[in-house]
N, C-alpha and C positions, 0 to 999 in steps of 0.2 A: 603405304596402306592401299590395299586394293579396293576400288569403289565399284559397287554394283548398282543397278538401277531396278526400281520396282514401279508398278503402275499405281496411279492415284486411286484406281477403282478396283484393284485386285491384288491383295498382299501376296498371293501365291506366285505372281509373276516376278521372277528375278532374272535379269539378263546382264550381259557385259556392256560396257560403254559402246563398243562398236556395234553390237546387236541393237542397242537402243537407237543409235544414229541411223542405221540402215533400215530399221523398221518404221521409225517415225512416230507412229501412234500404236499403243497397245491394242490387242485384238478386241477388247471389250469397250474401246473408246477412251480409255484412260491415258494420261500423259506420263511419260517416264520422269522419275525424280530419283536423285541419289538416295541410297538407303541411309547414308550418314554424310555429314559435311566434313571434308578434309580441312586442314589448316595450312596457311602459307608456311613453307619451310625455309624461306629466306626472310631476313628482317626487312622492315620497311625502308631502313637506311640503305641496305644492300640493293633493294629493288629500285631505289631512287637514282642509282648510278647506271641503270640499264636503259637501253632503247626500247621502243615499242615491241619489236619482235621478241626480245628476250623476256620482257615482262609477260607477253602473251604465252610464251612457252612455260614460264614458271606457274602461271595460273592454269592453263589447260592440261598440263601434265597431272595436276591433282585430280581432275575429273575424268580424264581419258586414260586410265591406268593400264589398259591393254594395248595402247599404242607405244611402240618403241620410241626412244629419243630421236633417232634418225627419221622415223616416219612422221612424227609430229613436227619436228623442225623443218622437214621437207615441205609439209603442207603450209606452214607459216611463211616460209620463204616464197612460195608460189603465190600466196595470197596478198602479202603486204609488200608489193614491189612498186614499180614505177607507174602503176595505174593510179596511185595516190599522188596528188600534185604538191605534196609537202613532205620533206624528209621526216618530220616528227610523226607523221601519220595522223596523230590527234593533237593539234596545237590548242593552247588555251589563250583566250583573250580576256583581259580584265576590263570590265565595263560597268560603271555605276554600281559599285559595291558587290560585284559578283564576278565569278569566273565562268566564261562560256566555253564549254567543252565542245569544240567544233568537230563533229563527226561526219561532215559532208565533203571531205576532200578526196573521196574515191571516185570510181568510174561513173557512177550514176548520181552523184552529188546528194546522197542521203545516207543516214546512219546505217541503213540495212547493208551497205557495202562492207561494214566492219565484220559482219558474220557471214554474209553470202559470198564474199570473196574466198573464204576458206572452206565453206561447207561442201562444195563439190569434191575437193581434194580429200577431206575427211571421209566423205561417203565412199569414194573409190577404194581407199585403204580399208574401210570397214567392210565393204563387200568382199574383198579378197580374204579378209580374216574369217569371214563367215561362209566361205566357199559358195558365194552367190554368183552364178554364171549367167543368170538371166539378165536382160536389160532392166534397168531401174527407171521407172516412170515417175517423175516428180509431179505431184498435183499440188497446186498452190492457189489460195485465194488471196487477193490483195486489195488493200484500201488505197493503193497508189504507189508506194515505194518498194515494198517487198517484190512486187511483180517484176519490175525492170531489173532490180539487183539479182534476183534469182535467174532470170533469163540470161543476163550477162554472165553470170557465174557458170551456168550449165551449158550454154551454147557451144556446140562443137565438142563437148566432152564425150569421148567414146563410151559406149555402154549405157548411155542415159538418154531419156527423152523428158521433156518438161511441158506441162500444160498449165497456163496461168488464166484464172478467171478473175475479172474485175467488174465492178458495177459500172455499167455503160455511162451513166450520167452522174457518177459520184467521184470522179477524179479530175484533176486539173488538165487543161489542154496539153501542157508540157508532159505531164505524167503519162497521159494516154499515148501521145506521140512517141515517147520513149519506148513504150511496149509494142505498139503495132508496127513499128519499123524494125524490130529486132531481126537480125540476120541469123541464119543457122537452119539446117535441115531437121534438127531434132527438137525444134520449138514450135509451140502453138499458143496463140493468144485468143481468148474468147471474152467478149463483153456479155454480161447477163442483165436481164430485165429485173432489177431489184437493187438492193443495197449490199454493203459488204457482209453484213450478217447473213444474208441469203446465200451469198457466194461461199462463205465459210461453212455454213450448215450443209450446203450441197457437197462440198469436198469431204467433209466428215462423213456424210452418208455413203459416199463412194468407198471410203476407207472401211466403213462398217459393213459393207455388202459382201457376203460370201460369194454371191453370184458374180460380182465384178472381179473379185479376187481370182475366181476360177477362169473367167473369160480372159483375164490378163495372163494368167499362167499358161493358158492354151496358146497365147501369142508370145510365149517366152519372156514374160515381163512380170515384175513385182512392183507394187506401188510404194512410194515413200513421199515424205513431205519436206518442203523447204520453208514452211511457215515456222513461227517461233514455237509451235507445238513440238517441233523436233528439238531434242536436247542438244543436237549438234549446231543449232542456231543459237541457243541460249548461252552455252558455255563460252564461246568466243566473245560474247558481249560483256561478260564479267571482267575481261581483261582491260577494257577502257576505263572502268571505274577504278581499278587498281592503279592503272597508269596515270590517270588524272590526279589521283591523290598523291602518289609519290612524286609527280612533277612539281606539286606545290612544295614538297619537302626540298627537292632539288633547287628550286628557285628561292628558297628561304622564306616562303610565305607562311609556312606552318612548321611545327616540329613533329617528328615522328610520334604518333600516339594522340595528337590533337584530333578532336572530333570535327567532322564537317557535315554539312547538309548537302544532299543531292536533290535537285529539283528537276522532275522528269515529266515532259509532256506525254500523256498516257492515253492509249486507246485499248489495245489488246493486252496490255499489262506485261508483256515480255521484257521491255526495256527496264522498267523499274524493278521487276523481279530479279533481273541480273544485278541490280544495285543491292538488293536484299541478299542475294547469294554472296556478293562481295563482302558485305558486312559479316556474314556467317563464317567466311574463311579468314577474317582477321582485319578488314579495313574498319577503322574507327568511325562509325556513323552516328551522328546525333539524330537527325530526322531524314526520312525519305518523303519528300513532298510530292504527292501525286497530283499533277495538274491536268484538269479536264477542260474541254470546251463545253459548249452548251448541251452536248449529249453527256450529261454529268452523272451517269449511272454509278461510276466509281466514287465520286464525291459523296453521293447519297449513301453508298455502302459504308464508307469509312465513318460517316456521321451517325448512321442509324443501326448498322449491323444487318440491314436488309438489302439484298441485291435484287433489283426489280427492273427487268427489261420491258415491262408493259408500259410503254410510254411512246410519245411521238418521236420519230427518228428525224433529226434536224440536219439538213445539209449546211455545212459551215465553210468558212474560208480555210479551215484546217482539216481537209477531207480525210487524211490518213488517221485521224482520231474520231471520225464519225462512225462509232462502233457502240453497240449496246450489249453485245455478248463478248466479254473480255476473256478469251479462252485461257490465257496463262494465269488468271486469278485462281484457277482450279489448283495449281501447284501450291499456292500460298494457303488456300483453304485446307488442303491435305496436311500441310505443316502445322497450322494452328489447331487442327483437329487431333493433334498428337500422333500424326502419321497413321491415322485410322482410315483405311481405304473403304470400309463399309459405311462409315459416317459420311465420307466424301461422296461416295456413290449415291447415297440417299439425297444429299443436297443437290447434286447434279441432275438427278432424276426429277427433283422438284422444279429445277430451272427449266428442264425440258418440257414437263407436263403443265406446270402452272405459270412459268415465266418468272418465278421469283423463289428466293429462299431466305431464311433468316438464321444467322449464326447465334450460338448461345453466349452467355456472358464470359465463360472461360475462354472461348475462342477470341472474343472481342478484346479481352485483356492482353492477348498476345500481339495485338496490332499497334502497340504503343509507339513503335518506331515510325509508323506511317501518319502523315497528315494529308488530308484531302483539301483541294481547293479548285475553283473553276473560274474561268474568265469568259465574259460575254464577248460577242463580236465587236461591240464598241470598245471594250477594254483592250482587245487584241490590237485593233487599229491604233488606238491611242498610244499603246506601248511601242509599236513600231515607229510611229511618228516621233515620240519622245526620245528614243535612243538615237534616231537619225539626226534630229535637230540638236540635241545636247552633246552627243558623243560621236557623231558621224559614223555610227555603227549600224549596219543594215541587217536585220534578221528576218527570217521567214515567219509565216503565220503560226506554225506549230511551236517554234521556239518562243514566239511572242506570248503564247498561252502560258508557258512556263514562267517567262519573265514577269508577266502581269501577276500571276498567282504569287510568285516570290515577293514582288514588291508589296502586295497586300499583306502577305504573311509577316514580313519584316516590320511593317508599320503596326500591325495588330499585336504582335507578340514581343516586339523589341528584342528579338533573338539576334545577337550579333555574331553568331557562329559563322565562320568562313563557309561560303556556299558556292556550289558548282551547279550551273544550269546546263542541262544536257541539250545541246543545240543540234537538232536532228536533220535539218535540210538547208540547202542553199536557197536564198531568196529568189533565185532565178527559176525555181520550180513553180513559183506562185507569183509571177510578175504582176498580174492584174491586181490581186489583193494587196500586195506590198506597195505598189505605186499609188493605189487609191488611198491607202493609209497615210502615205507620205504627203500626197498632194491634196487630199481631201475631196477628190472628185473622180468620177468615172471617166474612162477614155473609151472612144469607139474603136480604137485600133485593135487588130487581132492580138492574141497572146504572143504570137511570134514577133510582131512588130514592136510589142512592148519591151522585148528583150533589149533592143538598142536604146530605148528611152530610159529603161532602168539603169543601163550601163552609164548613160550620160548623167543621170541624177545621182547615182550612188558612187560612181568612180570605182566600183568593184569590177574586176575583170570578168567577162562572160566565160563560164567554164566550157571546156571542150565538149563535155557531155551534152551541152545544149546546142552548140553550133553544129555538132555532128548529126543531130536528129532533125534539125530544121529542114535540111534539104534531102533527107533520106526518103525513099519511096515507102508508102504504106503497104505492108505485106498481109495484114490481117484486118478484115472488116466483118468478122463473124459476130452476130448477136443472137443469143438464145434465151428461152425461158429456163428457169432453174430446173424444171423437170426434164430438160433435154441435155443437162450437163453430162450425164453418163454416156449419152449417145455421142457427144463430141469427143469424149475420151476414147471410146471404143473405135470410133472412126479413125482416130489418130494412131491407135495401136495397130 
């Protein structure tokens, strides 16, 4: 079955999978979505006998139908290689009545590696298919993890450049150090005076500027995105939902067809949306539990049907989720609107002009798979300490948001469905917050000194991704206002 992609804001846009990947964002600002959902053509039992690479192929071939088998398998082989520190790629750990899906075993110790290891390879194949001979300039806003994973993926890739914008005071010291020490002549990193939403809006404005497109073209360049607004980011994420489910079959924890819950720490909504897409292609899902931190715009949306970003922006210990504009929610809005691009466009315009929108009852009824929850900063710390004390298991702050929300959900609903918690980052990305949670006190040591202390406390080996950046020289110290982001891009071109 051939899959095409359309825009959430313009039903007249119909493109191939490769065109959607290389374009990133539709011309009017819409996100690309499949015109219909394919279905898994291998049984769950068959999939349970496969390793991660083969499961990834079986999932991605359904969505990327203009890629040949050799092209797609070639991309997968290059992506999921020895840059991951475990043969399983995605191991599961059973802790306190849940399974933690560990997505942080890649080169940058965060879940973004799962998709950003393969995106550059998909994009290069897609460019050739669409006869694009210009350089591709990747523009990316990051709340912490996407930036480093995208930089690592695209660094040194012929025919590409990449510019990453991050909130200067809105990421952890380790996250910032990972980005500003990135090697490669085709990379640039810029801190902005503002938060992630400001960075994301700035990037979207560049994509939507005809003037910028022309200036880029004059420099032999076209723009594309490595954010999860790019369908080439989203599709590879579906694979780990499928893999984690069939791993439970393989290990005899469930039978094929049993429903499970997925609990996902959520900011920009891309990760949990991949879980929803997994359900649509055939993974038996009971509930998708959307776990927010104190920036609980998504929790409020699922509770009330109103999405309202007009609120205080809170800096938390889970900075990758400090987001008030969840871009990928637009794809779900389009779906529950009955694939009505005009209706979706109207709601997105309301968000842009008023800062809020409200969905109708028919749309709200289609959200019955989703459950919203949120965890306070105190609850996050308590959960880290609890799992460390009782189970000798150390989790990062983002995973702790999900774990805390799941614990409350289980107590409140008595739902005994087998549940998988999506574990998104190594605790070594956030050593200060993790140690404070475990020890109950602040330390005066630098974040980099805390690495060794966390190692002694947790007995978890320090990842190579951390030791590599501690002694690496800083290459980028640029900080700009949001209205100067275009200038930084043009200067790089």
